[in-house]
KOLSEKOL-395377 format. One record per residue (C-alpha): x, y, z; residue in three letters. Coordinates in steps of 0.02 Angstrom, whole numbers, padded with zeros to 5 digits, always signed. Layout:
XYZALA;...
% end
This chain:
+00000+00000+00000UNK;+00070+00170-00046UNK;+00028+00338+00026UNK;-00094+00430-00085UNK;-00048+00602-00146UNK;-00207+00682-00082UNK;-00284+00578+00055UNK;-00463+00629+00094UNK;-00505+00689+00268UNK;-00532+00536+00379UNK;-00702+00518+00460UNK;-00724+00542+00647UNK;-00734+00391+00760UNK;-00898+00299+00755UNK;-00974+00221+00911UNK;-00890+00061+00969UNK;-00924-00062+00830UNK;-01071+00050+00784UNK;-01162+00013+00947UNK;-01206+00102+01108UNK;-01232-00060+01206UNK;-01121-00210+01234UNK;-01145-00342+01101UNK;-01040-00482+01031UNK;-00981-00432+00856UNK;-01073-00511+00712UNK;-01021-00552+00533UNK;-01050-00373+00478UNK;-00931-00309+00612UNK;-00796-00430+00557UNK;-00820-00379+00375UNK;-00809-00196+00423UNK;-00648-00225+00521UNK;-00571-00319+00375UNK;-00619-00180+00254UNK;-00537-00049+00364UNK;-00378-00153+00376UNK;-00371-00162+00186UNK;-00421+00019+00153UNK;-00298+00144+00081UNK;-00393+00309+00084UNK;-00358+00426+00230UNK;-00201+00339+00291UNK;-00027+00419+00293UNK;+00122+00302+00273UNK;+00250+00345+00408UNK;+00366+00194+00405UNK;+00413+00061+00279UNK;+00562-00053+00304UNK;+00604-00239+00302UNK;+00427-00296+00265UNK;+00347-00186+00399UNK;+00239-00035+00356UNK;+00154+00086+00475UNK;+00010+00203+00432UNK;-00064+00337+00546UNK;-00231+00423+00534UNK;-00278+00574+00640UNK;-00460+00574+00693UNK;-00547+00735+00646UNK;-00649+00753+00804UNK;-00496+00745+00915UNK;-00324+00776+00841UNK;-00241+00698+00995UNK;-00328+00534+00952UNK;-00247+00432+00815UNK;-00278+00269+00728UNK;-00124+00166+00689UNK;-00112+00024+00565UNK;+00039-00090+00553UNK;+00062-00215+00412UNK;+00194-00351+00415UNK;+00235-00480+00282UNK;+00342-00624+00339UNK;+00409-00785+00261UNK;+00438-00929+00380UNK;+00607-01015+00374UNK;+00540-01170+00463UNK;+00488-01328+00373UNK;+00302-01375+00365UNK;+00334-01516+00489UNK;+00396-01390+00617UNK;+00259-01263+00587UNK;+00088-01311+00518UNK;+00068-01141+00438UNK;+00124-00965+00482UNK;-00055-00898+00492UNK;-00111-01037+00611UNK;+00041-01015+00723UNK;+00021-00827+00728UNK;-00163-00849+00774UNK;-00113-00965+00917UNK;+00023-00846+00979UNK;-00098-00700+00988UNK;-00224-00805+01085UNK;-00108-00897+01205UNK;-00111-00788+01360UNK;+00022-00889+01451UNK;+00143-00872+01306UNK;+00109-00685+01293UNK;+00179-00665+01467UNK;+00341-00737+01399UNK;+00365-00637+01239UNK;+00273-00473+01272UNK;+00395-00371+01375UNK;+00270-00229+01390UNK;+00140-00331+01483UNK;+00119-00297+01670UNK;-00028-00412+01699UNK;-00152-00502+01587UNK;-00288-00629+01619UNK;-00455-00689+01552UNK;-00607-00645+01658UNK;-00757-00734+01584UNK;-00828-00818+01430UNK;-00972-00739+01333UNK;-00990-00859+01186UNK;-00885-00992+01100UNK;-00789-00853+01010UNK;-00796-00707+01132UNK;-00731-00670+01306UNK;-00688-00529+01425UNK;-00511-00498+01484UNK;-00391-00380+01572UNK;-00227-00312+01506UNK;-00106-00186+01580UNK;+00053-00126+01497UNK;+00206-00020+01521UNK;+00213+00146+01430UNK;+00372+00236+01376UNK;+00449+00320+01529UNK;+00403+00433+01612UNK;+00220+00413+01556UNK;+00100+00325+01672UNK;+00061+00144+01634UNK;-00109+00098+01563UNK;-00236-00042+01574UNK;-00397-00095+01487UNK;-00544-00212+01508UNK;-00597-00276+01337UNK;-00725-00384+01252UNK;-00626-00490+01131UNK;-00698-00591+00988UNK;-00619-00696+00851UNK;-00665-00775+00686UNK;-00569-00905+00584UNK;-00603-00889+00397UNK;-00517-01038+00317UNK;-00332-00993+00323UNK;-00369-00812+00373UNK;-00411-00752+00547UNK;-00477-00597+00637UNK;-00458-00555+00821UNK;-00530-00390+00881UNK;-00583-00304+01042UNK;-00663-00150+01116UNK;-00671-00081+01293UNK;-00807-00127+01417UNK;-00841-00094+01600UNK;-00846-00241+01720UNK;-00915-00209+01896UNK;-00777-00310+01980UNK;-00635-00222+01890UNK;-00649-00033+01911UNK;-00505+00084+01865UNK;-00352+00065+01975UNK;-00265+00210+02062UNK;-00092+00157+02004UNK;-00139+00145+01820UNK;-00229+00252+01690UNK;-00381+00162+01619UNK;-00368+00178+01430UNK;-00507+00145+01305UNK;-00495+00029+01155UNK;-00619+00102+01032UNK;-00576-00038+00913UNK;-00416-00140+00906UNK;-00374-00302+00821UNK;-00277-00411+00700UNK;-00311-00474+00526UNK;-00204-00625+00480UNK;-00202-00674+00297UNK;-00115-00828+00229UNK;-00013-00793+00073UNK;+00057-00968+00049UNK;+00109-01126+00142UNK;+00255-01037+00224UNK;+00204-00854+00226UNK;+00070-00736+00290UNK;+00028-00553+00313UNK;-00032-00479+00476UNK;-00117-00310+00493UNK;-00134-00233+00665UNK;-00264-00095+00676UNK;-00287+00007+00834UNK;-00392+00155+00885UNK;-00358+00179+01069UNK;-00394+00329+01179UNK;-00247+00333+01302UNK;-00348+00453+01413UNK;-00227+00595+01407UNK;-00146+00728+01300UNK;+00012+00640+01245UNK;+00171+00730+01189UNK;+00212+00724+01004UNK;+00366+00617+01035UNK;+00253+00475+01095UNK;+00154+00471+00933UNK;+00314+00480+00831UNK;+00400+00346+00933UNK;+00250+00231+00920UNK;+00248+00236+00730UNK;+00435+00246+00698UNK;+00504+00127+00829UNK;+00382+00040+00947UNK;+00261-00030+00817UNK;+00397-00101+00702UNK;+00489-00172+00851UNK;+00329-00255+00915UNK;+00304-00340+00746UNK;+00482-00406+00748UNK;+00460-00474+00924UNK;+00297-00556+00873UNK;+00383-00641+00727UNK;+00520-00708+00841UNK;+00386-00768+00963UNK;+00301-00863+00821UNK;+00462-00950+00773UNK;+00488-01011+00951UNK;+00306-01052+00990UNK;+00295-01232+00924UNK;+00440-01288+01033UNK;+00374-01192+01184UNK;+00198-01259+01163UNK;+00257-01439+01159UNK;+00315-01415+01338UNK;+00162-01318+01398UNK;-00006-01407+01376UNK;+00019-01439+01189UNK;-00162-01489+01159UNK;-00241-01349+01262UNK;-00308-01219+01139UNK;-00480-01161+01198UNK;-00486-01031+01059UNK;-00494-01178+00939UNK;-00583-01300+01055UNK;-00707-01202+01162UNK;-00754-01357+01262UNK;-00581-01343+01343UNK;-00621-01173+01421UNK;-00643-01170+01609UNK;-00689-00985+01614UNK;-00853-00942+01703UNK;-00995-00885+01590UNK;-01048-00704+01598UNK;-01208-00622+01537UNK;-01190-00470+01424UNK;-01307-00377+01541UNK;-01166-00377+01670UNK;-01060-00268+01556UNK;-01075-00092+01487UNK;-00979+00002+01353UNK;-00829+00097+01422UNK;-00847+00273+01354UNK;-00690+00380+01358UNK;-00779+00534+01427UNK;-00824+00442+01587UNK;-00641+00420+01635UNK;-00514+00542+01706UNK;-00409+00631+01575UNK;-00222+00643+01611UNK;-00123+00785+01535UNK;+00051+00720+01493UNK;+00080+00833+01343UNK;+00229+00919+01424UNK;+00314+00759+01481UNK;+00488+00737+01406UNK;+00558+00568+01355UNK;+00675+00495+01485UNK;+00860+00492+01447UNK;+00862+00302+01474UNK;+00726+00271+01345UNK;+00799+00397+01223UNK;+00974+00322+01225UNK;+00908+00144+01233UNK;+00802+00167+01078UNK;+00944+00244+00979UNK;+01078+00124+01037UNK;+00984-00041+01046UNK;+00895-00035+00880UNK;+00757-00154+00828UNK;+00864-00308+00841UNK;+00907-00293+01025UNK;+00761-00394+01094UNK;+00802-00517+01230UNK;+00734-00688+01179UNK;+00797-00785+01330UNK;+00622-00791+01408UNK;+00548-00885+01259UNK;+00600-01055+01322UNK;
% end
């Protein structure tokens, strides 16, 4: 995808998945998400290197709120006997919450809360932000849909009565976030990560720039490395336990949709961090370490 010479003004954010109440996404929602992942109009290409491209879209209603889209095309060096297919493995890696704790160095805490349907649940995720920004967390309704050799995983923020905002973290809002995984052959696939998240604060410009120029590409590279190491790791950690493929394996308690409500951004405290400067440690670490400096020792 190339940046268009005259991108039309992007539309403002629509309600969460087009709804004002909590509902499990339907086929139309999945089609809409896929279309947005594949769309070109309104997106500005900010990074393109080594198979990774990053596009950013400023939302008209709030110029501090951005959508980011990251595309990554990878060819697997493993043999088919080692890795069934790149798209299947990537789908498993994104679902496997225990493995995420191994490869996602940004995660503080993550866990599943309850099951809604065979392809939807509610979960908690907190993550480290670039210093000295405050760390964030979210409660999301996540849903997924296999489509042959392609897959979609997407989420949006909800409120759960037992998990109110914490004092030590800023509760962010996922307006719509997810992954589109598309198989391009027996040993290759393309993943598109699309995120529209309200971080609940006025962020400094360096955060937006760093996200698109460094953090997003680095995250894709780490994800690729995690995929390469996943088959070996999974063989040692409940190799047949995949409730996202076999819902009968899930031990999560069931939860009625009526127990949840949509998490609207305007109901949360807004944190002004626009004047916060990047820490010297992060600034020198980013410049000196580069994208290839990830520590993979935990992926065993």
